[in-house]
N, C-alpha and C positions, 0 to 999 in steps of 0.2 A: 173730755173729748170722747165722742162716741166712735163706733167702728167705722162710720163713714168719713171721719176726719173733720166733721163740723165742730167748731169750737166756739164757746161763748166766753165772755170776759171772765178770767180767772180759772177756767177749766184747766186740767193738767193731766199729764201722763207720766208714769215713772214711779219713783219711790215716794213714800210719805215723809212727813216731817220727822216722824219718830226715828230716833237713832241716827239722824243726819250728822255726819262728821263735821267738826268745826272747820275743817279745811275746805269745805264746799265753796266754790266760786259762784257768784251771781252775775249774770250777764243779761243785758237787755238789748235785743236786736230790734232796731226801729226800721221797719220796712220788711214786708213779707213777700216780696216778689222774688224773681230768680236769684238775685244776689244775696238777699237775706236768707233765702232757702239754702243756698250753698254754704253760707256761714253756719247755719244750724246743722247741716249734714257733716261739715268738717268738725264741729264741736263734738258731735256724737261719735264720729269715727275715732277722733283722737282720745276722747274720754274712754271709749271701749278698749283702746290699745294700751292706755296708760293707767287706767283706774282712777284718774282725777275726777273728782265729783264736781258737777256743775248744775246749776239751776238756770234755765234759759227762759226768759220772758220775751215773747215775740209780740210786737205792737204794730197794728195796721188796721185801718177801718175796712180794708178789702180782704178777701179770702186768702189765707196763707198758701203760698205756692204760686198761684196765678197773679196775686196782687192786683194792681189797678189795670195795667195795660193788657194782661193776658186772661182776664176773668172769663169764665165759661158762659156767661149769659149774654155775650155780645153776638152781633150778626155773623153768620158763617160766610158772608161775602168778604170779610177782611182777611187778606192773606199775609203770611210772613214774606220777607224778601230773601230768604235763604231756603234751599231745598232740605228735604227731610234728613239727608245724610249729615247735615252740618251741626245743628244746635245740641247742646247738652247743659245740664247743671250738675252732672256727676262725672268725675274723672274716670278714665279707664284705669284698670289695674296697672300699677307701676309708674303712673304719671306723677303722683304725689308721694311724699314719704310714708303716708298711711293710706291704705286702700279703703274704699267705702265699706259700709256694713254689707253683709251678705246679700240681702234682698235687692240692693241697689247696685251691685257691682257691674260695671261696664254698661250701665243702663242709660245710654244716650236716647234721644228721641227716636231715632231710627231703630235701635235695638228694642226699645219698648214697643214700637209699632209692630215689629215682626213677632214679638212675643204675644201681642194681642191677636194678630192674625193666626198664629199657631195654636191659639186656645190656651196658652200658658198663663195669661192674665185675663181675668174676667172684666168686662166693660159693658156699658150700655150697648144693646144690640145695634142701634143705629150708628153709634160712634165706631163700633167694631167693623160694621159694614163699610163705613167711610174709609177707615184705615186700610181695609182690604183692597179697596179700589186704588189706593195710592201706590206709587213706586218710590224708590230711593231718591229719584230726581223730582218728585212732586213737591209743590210748595204748600206746606200745611196752612190751614186756616189758623188765625191767631187764637180763635176759640179752642181748636184742637190742641195747640201747644199748651194752652191753659189746662186742658184735661190731663195732659202729661205731667205738668207741674203739680197739679192737685194730687195725682197718683203718687208722685215722688214724696210729697209731704205726708200723705196718709201712710204710705209704706214706711217711711222713716219713723213716724210717730209710733207705729206698731212694732218697730224693731229696736227701740231704744234700749241701751244697756241699763242695768240697775243704777249705774253711777250718774244718770242723766234724768233730770226732771224738766218737763217742757210745759209751759203754759202759754196760751194764745189769748191776746186781748184785742178784740175787735173795736179799737178806739184809735184816736189820733194822738200822737205824742205832741205836747205843746211846750215842753221845757225840760232841760237837763240842769240840775242844780248841784253844785259841789258842797258837800257837807264834811268839812275838814275834820271835825272831832267825832263824827258818827262811826258806827261799826262798818258801814258801807260808804264809800266815798261819794256816791252819786245817788240822787233821787231823780227818777224820770217821771215827770208829771204828765198824766194822760187825761184826755177829755173825760168828764164825769167826776173829776176831783180826786181820783186815786193817784197815789204816788208809789212807784216801784223802786225799792232799794237795789242798788247795783254796785258791783266792784268794777265793772267795765260796761261800756256802752258802744254799740256798733251802729253807725249811721249808714244804712243801705236804702236811701230815701227814694231813689228812682226819679221819675219825672215829677216836677213841682210846678204849680201854677206861678205865673210871673206877671209883673207889671207890663203894661203896653208901652211901645215906643211912642214918642211924641206924635208922629204921623198917624199912628193907630188911634191915639186918644182924640185927634182931630176928627177922625172918621166916626168915633163913638159919639162925639159932641154933635156932629152933623146929623147922624142918624137920629139922635134924640130930638133935635130941633125940627126935623122935617118928617118924622115918623117913618124912617127907613129901617131896614133890617141889616145890622152889621154883626157878624159872628167873629169874634177874635180867635187867636190860636187855641186849639183844644185837642185833647185826645179824641179821635173820631168816634169811639164808642160812647162818648159822653154827649154827643150832639143829637138833637131831635131833628133828623133830616126831613121828616114828614111835614115840618112847618114851612118848608119852602114850597110856594105854590106852583102848580103845573102851568106850563105855557109861558111863564114870565121869564125875563132875562135875569140870570144870576151871574154876577161877576165873581170869579174865583182867582185869588192871588196865591201863586205857588203851584209848581208842577212837579213836585217831588213825590215821595211815597204816599203822603197823605192825600195827594190829588187823586191817586188811584182809588182810595177809599171813598172820596167824594163822588167820583163817577159811578162806582159800584152801587152806592146807595140811591143815587138819583136816576139810575137807569134800570139795571137788573132788579134793584130793590123796589122798583115801581112796576115790575111786570114786563119789562122789555126782554127780548130774546135775541140771542146771537145764533147764527148758523155759519158753518164753515164752508169756504169755497177755496180749496188749495191753501196757500199761505195766508190768504185774507179771510177776515170774518165779515159777515153782513149783519147789521143791526136792524131789528124789526121793532119799532117803537110801540109802546103801550098807549101812547097819547097822554100819559100823565107826567112826562118828563118836563122840566124847565129847559130853557135855552141856556146852555152853559158857555160862558165866555171866559177863557182862561189866559193868564199871563204870568210870566216869570222873567227874571233877568236874562236867562239864556234864550228865552223864547220858545224852548222845546222842553219836553220832559226828560228825565233821566234816561240814559240808554238801557236797553233790555239786557238782562243777564243771558249769556249764551247757554244753549242746551248742551250739556256735557254729561259724560258718564258719571263723574264724581263732582265734587265741589270745585276742585282745581282742574285745569286742563292737563290731561296726561302727557301731552307732548311738550308742555312748557319747559323751557330751560332757564333756570335762575342761575346765572353765572357771576354776576357782578355785585348785586345788592344782597349780600349774605351777612349774617352775624359776624363771621370770621373776618370778612373783608372790611367791615366797618370797624371792628376792634383793631385791625391793623392800621387803619386810617387814624383812629383815635390815639393809638400808641405813638404815632409820629407827630400828632398835632401839638403845637405849642400852647394851645388854650382850648376853650370849649369848641365843640364842633359847630359848623354852620350847615343848616339844611341845604341852602342854595349851593354852597361851594363844595360840600363834602358828601352829602347824601343824594341829592337829586340827580347829579350826573350818573351815579351808579344805577339809580332807578330808571333813568332815561335810557341808558345803555341796554338794560335788559328788555325794556319795552320795544326799542327799535330792533334789537336782535330777533325777538320773537315775531315781530311783524314781518320783517324781510325774509326770515326763514319760511314762514307760512306762505308769503307771496311767491317765493321761488318754487315752493312745492306745488302750489295750486294754480299759479298763473305765470308760467315761465315766459309767456309772450309780453309780460309787463316789463321785461328787461331788454335794453338795447344790446347787451352783451350776454355771454353765457352766465346763467344764474349761479351756477356753482362757483365759477371764477369770481363772481361778485361777492358771494358769501365768504370766500377765503380772504379776499381783500378787505372786506368789511370787518371780518373777525380780527385781522391784523390791526386795523385802525382802533377798534374798540379795546383791544387788549393792550394798547400802548398808552403812555402817559401824555401829559400836556407839554412835556419838555422836548418834544420831537422837533427836529430842525424845520419841518414844514408847517409848524404851528400846532395849536391845540387840537385835540381829537374831534371836537365839534366841527371845526372848520374843515378838517380833512374828510370827515364823514359826509358833510354837506356837498363837498366837491365830488366825492366818489358817487354819491346817490344821484346828483345832477347829471353825471356823465353816463350812468349805467341804467337808471330806472326811467321808464317812460313817464313824461309829465302827466300829472293827474293821478299817479299811483304812489306818490310819496306820502308818508304818514306826516300829518300836520297836527300838532297838539292843540293849537288854537281852534282849528276847524273841527277837530274831534269833539271838543267840549262845547264850542259855540259855533255851530255850523253856519249861522247867518251873520256872523260878526262883520259889521261895516257894510252890509248889503241893504239897500233900500227897496221898498215894495210900493207899488202904485195903488193897491187896494187891499181890503181884507180878503177878498176872494183869491187874489194873487198870492197873498201870504199863506192862506189856508192850503192852496194847492201845493206850495213848496213844502209846508210842514207834513202833509200827508205823504208826499213822495219821500221825504226824509224818514218818516215812520215805517213806510213799506220797506225801504232799504235796510233800516235797522232790524226789522223783523227777519228779512232774508238772511242777514249776517248772523243773527242770533241762532236761527234754525240751522245754519251751516256749522255752527260750533267751531271746532278746531280747524275747520277748513276755511274760515274767514280770517284774513290777516288782521283786520281791525279788532275783531274779537280776541285775537291772540295778544295784541298789544294791551287791550283792556284786561285780559286775564293776567298778564304780567303785572300790571298795576295793582290788581286785586291781591295777588300773591305778595306783592311788596308791602301791602298794608300790614300784614301780620308781622313781617320782619321789622317794619318801621316802628310798630307799637313796642316791640321788644327793645329796639335800639334806643328809643326815646326814654324808656323806663330804666334801662340799665346804664346807658352811656350819657344820654342827654345832649342838648344843644344849648347854645347861648340864649339868653332871654330875648334879645331883639330878633334873632332868627326864629324863635318859637312864635313870637307874636306876628311878625311881618311876613315871614317867608312860609312858615308851615300853616298857621291858622287862617291867614287872610288870603293867601294865594293858592297853595297846594291843596288844602282841604276841600274848598268848593270845587276845584278842578277834578280831583279824584272821586269825590262823592257822586258827581254827576255822571261819571263813567262807570264806576265799579260798585255803586250802591243801588243800582237800579232795580226795577221790578222784574218778575218773570215775564217772558215774551208774550204770554197771553194778554197781559194788561196793555201792551203796545198794540197788539192786534185789535183789541177791543176799542182803544182810543181812535185808531185809524178808521174803524167802522163807524164810530159815533160821528167823526168829522165828516165822513162821506154822506152820512144820513142827515147832516145839518143840525144834529143835537148839540155838538160842540163846535165853537168858534175859537179863534186864537187872536190875541191882542198884538203880539210881536215882542221883540226883545226890549228890555229896559222900560216896561210899562209904568205909567203913572196913574195912581188911583186918587181921586179927589172928590169933594162934594161941590156940585154946581149949585151955588146959593140962589141963582136966578130961577133955575128949574126945580130946585129942591130935590135933586136926585144925585146918585153917584155917577161919576163920569170917569172913563178909563180909556187910555189910548197909548200908542207906542210912537216915539219919534221916528221910527224906521218904517212905519206904514202910513203912507199919505192918504188917509181916508178919514171920514168923520168918526169921532170917538164913539164908543158905546155908552149908552145911558141905562141905568137900572136902579131899582129900588132895593136890591139885595146884593150884599157883598160878603163873601165868605173867605176867611184866611185858611188856606189848605196847608196848615203846618201845626205842629205841636208847639206848646210853650217853649221858649228857648231854654237851653241848659246853661243858665247863668245865675250864679248865686247872688250877684249884685241886684238882680231884678226879681228874684223869687219873692213870693209873698207867704212863705211857709211860717206859720206861728212858731214852730220849733226853732228854726234857724234865726228868726228875728229875736226870739227870747235869748238864745245862746249868744247872739252878738251883743245884745244889751248888757248881758252879764260878763262880757269880755272873754267868753270861752272860744269863739271862732273869729277868724278874720279872713278876708279875701287875699289870695296870693297875688302879690304885685311883681311886675317885671321891670327890669332896667331897660331904659331906652338906649339907642345907639350912641348918643352923646354922653351917656352916663350921668346926666345932670338931674334927670327926674325919673319917676317910675310911673307905670300905667297899670291899672287893675286888670287881673285876668278874669276868667269866668268861673273858676273853681275855688275851693277852700285852700288855705295854706296848711300844709301837712308836712310831716317828716318823710324820710325814706321809708319803704315798706318795712313792717306793717304801718300803714299810714295813720299816725296819730295826729290829732289836730294841734295847731299852733294857736295859742291864745293871742288876744289883742296886744298884750305886753311882750310878746315874742317868746314866752316860755312854752314848753311842750306840756300838754295835758296828757298824762300817761295812760289814762284808762278810757279815752274816747277815741275810737278808731273809725275810719271812713272807707267805704267800699262803693265803687260804682260812679255814677254820673257826676257827683260833686268833686271828683278827682280830675276834672278836665283841665286844670292848670298844671298838673304834673304827669298826667297820662294822656295819650292820644287814642282816639277810637274807643272811648269809654262806653259807647252804646252798642258796640259789637259783642254779640254773645260768645260764650265759650265754644270752641270748635271740638267736636267729638274726635277722640283719638289723637289730638294734637299734643306735642310736648308742652310741659309746663311753662317754658320760657317763651313760647310762641303763642299758638292759638289757645292754649290752656291757661293763659296768664290770669284770667279772671278767677279761675278756680284756685290757682296758686296764691293769689292775693287773699282769697277766703281762707285758705289753709294757714297762711301766715297770721292772719287775724286770730284764728282759733288757737294757734300755738301761743300767741301773745297773751290771750285771755286765760288760758289754762296754765301757762308757765310764766307768770308775771315776773318781770325783772325791773330794777330801778331804771328810770328814764330821766336823764338830767340834761340840762344845757339847751341849746337852741336847735332849730330844725336843721335838717340835712340838706337844705338848698334846693327844694322843689325838684325840678326835673334834672338838675345837674347830678352827676354821679356821686355816690357816697365815697368818702375817703377810703 
């Protein structure tokens, strides 16, 4: 590895083979993105503190640090959906049992940015100028976050203690094989025919390509038959956007975060310009844009993130959904917790409390009675249980709100997530006008920040996600509740509200719609191949107008995080050899099981469970493939957060490092997925 941190297959940093102690551990980390980087950082920090000798092989075809998603050669138009103050791959001092090595201490993305601005860290002048123009509330480009990750890796490589040897292999891992009688239990097979011996293997795989759904395969077949263009789910930086012709209609399915990337490349990326007029933007086309017709189940994009001083709203009050409150509920529960019965009521209480507090402060005329008197009465209702003589708290809250709050100012969860639920429209133009009005209102609320009651309800849900992630990891819920209540119902609801883009993206979308560059299909759209015309056709049952026809269809989404559908050569090989299996969930009737989306693993540190049900002691998992035992696996580590809350990703990496460096016998069967350990 040279001073720039560029590594070739087999390059290394650290001690030589001469004099290596027999006790040296060999570990292969498969995946060099943020989670793999955190594992390497934790191995180095723990090795420096204990003197334990370790040789680390990192395997990834993409650059170590940025990995696939955050690589530094991608378009600067792609933005993160968290502000500069949020992400990190390095824990602050005191968060974990062992602090990072000196050059990396407290080095979150924002601390790194400020160090570059202060001249303490040398960087490319253009990148340094870009970081100087940012604020803590700015949304970094994904490329710039990759620059940070690259810096962390290079800095870590240059600060390794003598007890650590690090090698980077720019290749793909295609198999992990158990060698019972060999000196090292595992051989990791990588492309090119090389095998890496290992005492432990860490799977930090990140996003994997996946098989298409049946309806998507039909679109592929139709495209092949009629010479159409169909682009399946993909990481946006992998797509050749210039191949879509100007002036032609392009159907886009999905209006989440990847949708923002599609719009950026097909508009700004083709020379279009935005100008600002108050809260609104105006788009000036270049003439090279296609006509973009977008649709999703909700019919609208994710809601904008509020403009706040920090990541969380400073005036937010979290009173009901806390770790201590849930632990108290769990202590009284006769069995596993239920999300719907035990957790969601607490989340809902906090969201309603923060909404009506903000409403009373900013719009006292929204109340039929004195707002302060209402809040006192509402507080009494929320603080009481369901054994009240006047009925459960939900019924009493609804009666109180109906009597005290002006109609139209109530918070409605269904309308919040799906604003056009059950509403029909007579034409595409009518629906477009409704969507643009919705977008303008969303922008106004996001810019108002903590003075917008809806944004405070959403801020409460966002804060709840961090607590929920910890609750599910430490206490767990029943299998049916995990599958039916959490994943199928709550997850899409909260993602559409709390995982949205910066408000800039919503302002831009509204401008594109007003300019006629973007059209909207409507809720619950259908995408088919019209065999008579030989074109794609798309329409919504809620918009009574002629469907749109096009020769181009793009899926604005990444491949699904589902190990059942992945086409990874590595996991396929490990499954054939019986090393991994999918985590299954019991159904409500207890008669059958249904497969989850992630691997079956033990309690942390997450060791894989073999097909025969035995635990494989030296193969550990971190990140997206834990989606059947952890929730919110795609959420980055939060700078400055406690290990049990926003820093859990880093805590998981630390537990993996400890398990690798201090191996202990592991016997028996797994610890029960997301259920709590004994």
